[in-house]
Every structure is written in C-alpha cells, then in structure tokens.
C-alpha positions in Angstrom: 77.2 131.6 81.5 78.0 135.0 80.5 80.1 136.5 77.8 82.9 137.5 80.4 82.6 134.1 82.2 83.3 132.5 78.8 86.1 134.9 77.9 88.1 133.9 81.1 87.6 130.2 80.0 89.6 130.6 76.7 92.0 133.9 77.9 94.4 133.0 79.7 95.5 137.1 80.3 92.5 138.2 81.5 91.3 135.1 83.5 94.9 135.5 85.4 93.6 139.3 85.9 90.4 138.0 87.2 92.3 135.7 89.5 94.5 138.6 90.9 91.4 140.8 91.8 89.5 137.7 93.6 91.9 136.3 95.5 92.9 140.2 96.6 89.2 140.4 97.7 89.3 137.2 99.4 92.4 137.8 100.8 91.3 140.8 102.2 87.8 139.1 103.4 89.9 136.5 105.1 91.8 139.1 107.5 88.6 140.9 108.4 87.1 138.5 109.5 87.8 134.6 110.0 89.8 133.8 112.8 92.4 131.3 111.9 93.9 134.2 109.2 93.3 137.4 110.8 97.0 137.8 111.3 97.6 136.7 107.0 100.5 139.0 106.0 101.0 140.0 102.7 99.1 142.0 99.4 98.0 140.8 95.9 98.6 142.5 92.5 99.1 139.3 90.5 97.8 136.2 91.0 101.3 134.8 91.2 101.3 136.8 94.6 99.1 133.6 96.0 102.8 132.0 96.1 103.7 134.2 99.4 100.6 133.1 101.4 100.9 129.8 103.8 99.6 126.6 103.0 96.1 125.7 105.2 96.5 121.6 106.0 93.9 119.5 106.9 95.1 119.3 110.3 94.4 123.1 110.3 91.1 122.8 109.8 90.3 119.9 111.9 91.9 121.0 115.0 90.9 124.7 114.5 87.5 124.1 113.2 85.9 126.5 114.6 88.4 129.4 113.9 87.6 128.8 110.0 83.7 130.2 110.4 83.7 133.6 109.3 80.5 134.8 109.6 77.9 135.2 113.1 75.8 131.6 114.0 72.9 133.5 112.9 73.8 133.8 109.7 75.1 130.3 109.1 72.0 128.7 106.6 73.5 125.0 106.4 75.8 122.9 108.3 77.5 120.8 106.3 80.4 118.5 106.8 83.3 116.4 105.4 82.8 112.1 105.0 85.4 112.0 107.1 87.2 108.9 104.8 90.8 109.6 106.8 89.3 111.4 110.5 86.6 112.5 112.5 84.4 114.9 110.1 84.9 118.4 109.6 82.1 121.1 110.0 81.7 123.4 107.0 79.3 126.6 107.2 77.5 127.9 104.5 76.1 131.4 104.2 72.8 132.2 102.0 74.9 133.7 98.9 77.4 130.2 99.8 74.5 127.9 98.9 73.5 130.6 95.6 77.2 130.2 94.9 76.3 125.7 95.1 74.1 126.0 92.8 76.3 127.9 90.5 78.6 126.2 91.0 77.0 122.9 90.0 74.9 124.8 87.6 78.1 125.4 85.7 79.7 121.6 86.5 76.2 119.9 84.6 77.1 122.7 81.7 81.0 121.8 81.2 79.2 117.7 81.3 77.1 118.8 78.4 73.5 119.3 80.3 70.8 121.3 79.3 67.6 123.0 80.7 65.6 120.1 78.5 66.9 117.3 80.8 66.3 115.3 83.5 67.5 114.0 86.3 68.3 110.5 88.6 69.8 112.0 91.9 71.0 107.9 93.1 73.3 109.4 96.0 72.2 111.2 99.6 71.1 114.5 100.4 71.2 114.0 103.7 73.8 113.3 106.6 75.6 116.9 105.7 76.3 115.9 102.8 77.3 118.4 100.7 77.5 117.3 96.9 73.9 116.0 97.1 72.7 119.7 98.5 74.5 120.7 95.4 72.8 118.4 93.3 69.6 119.0 93.7 70.4 122.7 93.6 72.1 123.0 90.5 69.7 120.9 88.7 66.9 123.7 89.6 68.8 126.4 88.9 69.8 125.0 85.5 66.1 124.7 85.0 65.7 120.7 84.9 63.9 118.5 86.8 64.7 115.9 89.1 64.1 112.6 91.0 66.0 111.8 94.0 66.3 108.4 94.5 69.2 108.0 97.0 71.7 105.4 96.6 71.1 101.4 96.3 68.2 99.6 95.6 68.4 98.4 91.9 64.3 97.8 92.0 63.4 101.4 92.6 66.3 102.6 90.6 64.8 101.0 87.2 61.3 101.5 88.4 62.0 105.3 88.6 63.8 105.5 85.3 61.1 103.7 83.5 58.6 105.3 85.0 60.0 109.1 84.9 62.2 108.7 81.6 65.7 110.1 83.5 68.0 111.2 80.6 71.0 111.8 82.9 72.1 109.8 86.3 74.2 111.0 89.2 75.5 108.1 90.4 78.3 106.3 91.7 80.2 104.3 89.0 80.9 101.1 91.1 77.0 101.0 91.3 75.8 101.0 87.8 77.3 97.2 87.2 74.9 96.0 89.7 72.0 98.4 88.4 73.1 96.5 84.9 72.8 93.0 86.4 69.9 93.7 87.7 68.7 94.7 84.6 69.4 91.6 82.4 67.9 88.9 85.4 64.7 91.1 85.3 64.3 91.4 81.3 65.1 95.5 81.3 67.2 96.4 78.2 69.5 99.7 79.1 69.8 100.6 76.0 66.3 100.9 74.9 65.6 103.3 78.2 65.7 107.3 78.3 68.9 107.4 79.8 71.7 109.1 77.7 74.2 109.8 80.7 75.9 109.3 83.5 77.4 112.0 85.7 79.9 109.8 88.1 80.6 111.2 91.7 83.3 109.7 93.9 85.4 107.2 91.5 87.3 107.9 88.6 86.1 106.4 85.4 89.4 107.1 83.4 93.6 106.4 84.3 96.0 109.2 85.3 97.0 109.4 81.5 93.0 110.4 80.7 92.5 106.8 78.6 89.3 105.2 79.7 89.7 103.0 82.3 88.4 99.3 83.2 85.4 100.6 84.9 84.7 102.9 82.8 85.1 100.1 79.8 82.7 97.4 81.7 80.0 99.5 81.5 80.1 100.6 78.2 80.9 97.1 76.9 76.9 96.6 77.9 75.4 100.5 77.4 75.6 102.7 75.5 75.3 106.0 77.4 77.9 109.1 78.2 80.0 108.6 81.3 81.2 111.9 83.1 83.6 112.6 85.3 83.6 114.9 88.1 86.1 115.5 91.0 85.2 117.9 94.5 85.3 117.7 98.0 83.3 119.6 100.9 86.5 122.1 101.5 86.5 123.4 98.0 82.4 123.6 97.5 83.3 123.6 93.8 83.3 120.7 91.2 85.4 119.6 88.5 84.1 118.0 85.1 85.5 116.8 82.1 83.7 117.9 79.2 82.8 115.6 76.5 86.5 115.8 74.9 86.6 113.3 78.1 90.4 114.6 78.4 90.6 115.8 82.4 88.3 117.6 84.9 87.9 121.3 83.9 88.4 123.9 86.7 85.6 126.5 87.1 87.8 129.7 87.0 84.9 131.8 88.0 84.6 130.1 91.7 88.4 128.8 92.5 92.6 128.8 92.1 93.9 125.3 92.0 97.3 124.8 92.0 99.1 121.3 92.2 102.7 121.3 94.0 105.3 118.8 94.2 107.0 117.6 96.9 108.9 120.9 96.7 105.5 122.6 97.0 105.9 124.5 94.1 103.7 123.8 91.3 104.5 120.9 88.8 104.6 120.8 85.3 102.4 120.0 82.7 101.6 115.8 82.6 103.5 115.7 86.2 101.8 114.4 89.7 101.6 116.3 92.8 99.3 117.3 95.8 95.8 119.8 94.8 95.8 122.7 96.6 92.5 125.0 96.1 92.0 128.5 97.1 87.9 129.2 96.7 86.6 132.3 95.8 83.4 133.8 97.0 83.3 131.9 100.1 81.6 133.7 103.2 81.0 131.0 105.6 84.2 129.1 105.6 86.3 130.7 102.9 89.7 128.9 103.3 93.5 129.9 101.4 96.0 127.4 99.6 93.9 124.4 101.2 96.2 120.9 101.1 93.5 118.6 99.9 95.6 116.0 100.4 94.6 114.2 96.9 97.1 113.1 94.0 96.4 114.0 90.9 97.7 114.9 87.2 98.3 118.6 86.1 97.4 119.6 82.5 97.8 123.4 81.3 97.8 122.2 77.2 94.4 123.5 75.3 91.5 121.2 75.3 90.2 120.2 72.1 86.6 122.0 73.7 88.8 125.5 73.5 88.9 126.0 76.8 92.4 126.8 78.0 91.7 126.6 82.1 93.7 124.1 84.0 92.5 120.8 84.3 92.9 117.6 86.6 93.4 114.4 85.6 91.5 111.7 88.2 92.8 111.3 91.7 95.1 108.6 92.1 94.5 108.5 95.5 95.1 110.6 99.1 98.8 111.6 100.3 98.2 109.7 103.6 97.0 106.8 101.7 100.4 106.1 99.8 101.5 102.6 99.9 104.8 101.7 100.0 105.3 98.0 99.6 108.9 96.7 99.4 110.2 100.0 97.8 106.8 100.1 95.4 105.0 103.1 95.7 101.8 103.2 94.5 98.2 104.6 95.2 94.4 103.0 96.0 93.4 104.3 93.0 95.9 102.2 90.5 94.5 99.0 92.4 91.1 99.8 92.1 91.9 100.3 88.1 93.4 97.0 88.4 91.2 95.2 90.0 88.2 96.6 87.8 89.8 95.1 84.7 88.5 91.5 86.5 85.4 90.5 85.1 85.6 87.7 87.3 85.4 89.5 90.4 82.2 90.9 91.9 83.0 93.2 94.9 86.2 93.9 97.1 87.7 95.9 99.7 91.1 97.2 99.7 93.2 97.0 102.8 96.1 98.6 103.7 97.8 97.9 107.4 100.7 97.9 109.3 103.0 94.8 108.9 105.2 93.5 112.1 107.8 95.0 110.9 106.2 98.8 111.0 105.9 98.3 106.8 102.8 98.5 104.5 101.0 95.2 104.3 98.0 95.2 101.1 94.7 92.9 101.5 92.2 92.4 99.0 89.3 91.2 100.8 86.8 89.7 97.5 83.7 87.4 96.7 85.3 84.9 95.2 82.3 83.4 92.2 85.0 80.8 91.6 88.4 79.7 92.6 90.2 81.6 90.0 89.4 84.7 91.5 92.0 84.6 94.2 94.6 84.0 91.3 93.5 86.6 89.0 94.0 89.1 91.8 97.7 88.4 92.4 98.4 87.6 88.7 97.1 91.2 88.1 98.7 92.8 91.1 101.6 91.4 90.6 102.8 91.9 87.1 100.8 95.5 86.9 102.1 97.1 89.6 105.0 94.7 91.5 103.1 94.0 94.8 101.8 90.6 96.1 98.6 91.4 98.6 97.1 89.0 100.8 93.7 87.5 99.7 90.6 87.3 102.3 87.1 85.4 100.4 84.5 86.5 101.9 80.4 86.1 101.8 79.0 88.5 99.3 77.0 89.9 102.2 79.5 90.8 104.3 81.7 92.8 101.6 78.2 94.2 100.6 78.0 95.7 104.9 81.7 96.5 104.7 81.2 98.5 101.2 77.9 100.4 102.3 77.8 100.8 105.8 75.6 102.7 107.6 77.8 105.0 108.8 79.3 106.6 105.6 77.8 108.5 102.5 79.5 106.6 99.7 80.6 103.2 99.1 83.9 102.1 100.9 86.6 100.9 98.4 89.7 101.4 100.7 90.3 101.0 104.4 93.2 101.9 105.7 93.9 100.5 109.5 97.4 101.8 109.7 97.6 103.7 113.3 
C-alpha cells in the first residue's frame, strides 16, 4: 500500500477529501456511461453530498439488470453473478480494469488480515459458478505474491491431504466446515495443531456477535485448533471486502475502494454502536458501477479509532438480511442471532433454520436438526426460548438429508437459512 493510501486510513480529513474527489468522478462516470444513472442530478463538493442522490435497491438491479452495464459488451472480461440467496441471481459484469481492482481489493483485504507474500494459501471455496469471491481470492493471492492450492469446498480427506503435502499457512474457508475438518482429523490420527496452518480467513459466515465478542462457532474452533480466525464480509455487488485486523474489533472498510453508509429506518446514517442497513458506493468500477446501493444486510456501525490505528468506519458481523427479519409473537430477530445461539450447543452437529408463514399470516420458525441424542431438541428449545424468547418447531432429520439440503449443487455456499415465506 502506498503512503498516500495509508494516510487516508489514519487521517479522517484526508480521507473525506479523497472520497469527495473520487465520488465526483464516480458520479460523472455514471452520468456519461450508465443507462440507469444517465439522468442523475446533482454535483459533488464534499463526501456529505452523497446524501442528495437516491438509493439504488436490489429490485432496481434485478429488474433493470442490463441498464447497469456501463461498458460495451466487447469490453466485458468476466461475467459474474450474485448468489441468488433471496431471488434469482443478478449478473455483474467486469472490465479488465475491474478485474485489476478486484485483485487489489483482495490483496488489501489479506494484508489487513496480516497475510504476506511468505504465506501459502489453500482456497476451500468454489471458483466456478460465476462466484466472484473465489476469483477475487485467487487473483488477490497472486497479486500479494503468494502461492495457492485450489482444493475447492468440502471433502475433508482431500483438504487434509493437501494440507499435509503442500503445507499451506492460511486456509480460506466457510467457518462452519472447520468442525467437520477437525472431526475427520481426530478420527484419522491427524493432529491439526502440529500442521502448517496458522490462520483461517473465514468467508460467508459471522465469527463474532454484534458486540464483537467471540461467537460460539469461533470458540468451538479455537478450543480445538490453535489458529487465528479472521472475519470478512463482502458481496458481488460491492466488489470489495471488509476485513477484521488482528485486533478483531470490527470489519475495516478499504477507503480507497468504497464509501460505506449504515442507515436507519429513516434512511439517515446511524450513530456509533447503532444497527442499520449497509449501503455501499464502490469506487473505480467500470462495468457495473453502483451508487448508494442498499445491500439489505443489517450490521452494527462503529466509527471509533481501532486499536490498530485505523480511523476508518468498521462494521460488525451481518446479523441478517433486512428481508430475512423474523417477527415471532412480537419478538423481532435476525437469522444470525439464531445461528449464534445454535452454534453454542455442542451436541448439535448439523441444522438448517427455516422461516415460513403460518395459517394466520405470521412468521413461523422451524429448526431442522440432526439429533445425536434425545436431548438435542430440548436443548435447542431451551436455548432459543431463554436467549431470544422464541419457541421453534423442531424437525429431526437424518444426517444425509441435512447434508443434501445444506450443500446443494445449485448453491455456491452452504445453506443455513431457508426463507420459505411468499
């Protein structure tokens, strides 16, 4: 990272001045090249001027997907797509410059995580199926000057074979898969703590709670494996990663690449420590540029100085999607609050959360689980009743059925939540 970029991580005045220049250039580009934004009104003098522009919604992007393409088709170098968690996948087009930006983004993310060119990475996520994250990690590791083993997801035997042969120091993985990896190691005489792995960069799932304390899943992993666990947050639309530093005090924004807002129900920026919806304006994007894009992700916002010295805004873990908010008999909760409670039950090996509509039109919560004993349903009910004041339906399934539901071939990431509401 250049000295100038380091300065905008530390100096808020220089950062705001940088954002003002970049935002003005971004808005100018949108007016000239984006069919969706061609009639945009307003000028930018300071970064605060961003609030004069309307939000861009997920519905906008889905319903007018091709109007967001701001380059000729001949300049498209990668056709990525969203995961389609809450609907049909949406296309996201990248130019050559966008791919270079994506590589720099992931290099910066890994550097925040404390990784260097001396590390060897094992990529335990897919790189196909139009999955931008896998591509980003592969390119970012190359830009960092490091080596990578691309094992893809699942198959503990293959993962351990690669770890023992190639001796990676960093795993990039969905954290809920790690307990399965450790179970396999214990059954097959592999001591995870004597291997080369020192760090796991976690994708797709939260490791801390909203107050940035270690979550149950993080504790379950660390109790068995002496590794450093790094939280991340990203999406296809933002084309930028938020990453925790060694202080583990929130997910840092990369200010040279993105402007982030966290808004309340009134559409205005929330204060430090408050919860709201993440809104992003990725900077320097050519193919599918966005302005004030409402991600639907609900996070806590932090703007205090981190112990690492950065003064950039930070985010807590994603508590859930705005569309996934659950209201059960007057109690409002988000899926990640349920995940955190369930991960604390050691006897619970596998589960899926289902949200449906009952006969009165209200939300209904069900937990499909693998019950290693008759105690598991009772433990789930007690944990959710005492911690979240909700009583779920419990559906006991065979392990094979749950695995098929969680690791569907039609999805790029393991499924923890099924929203069946119409």
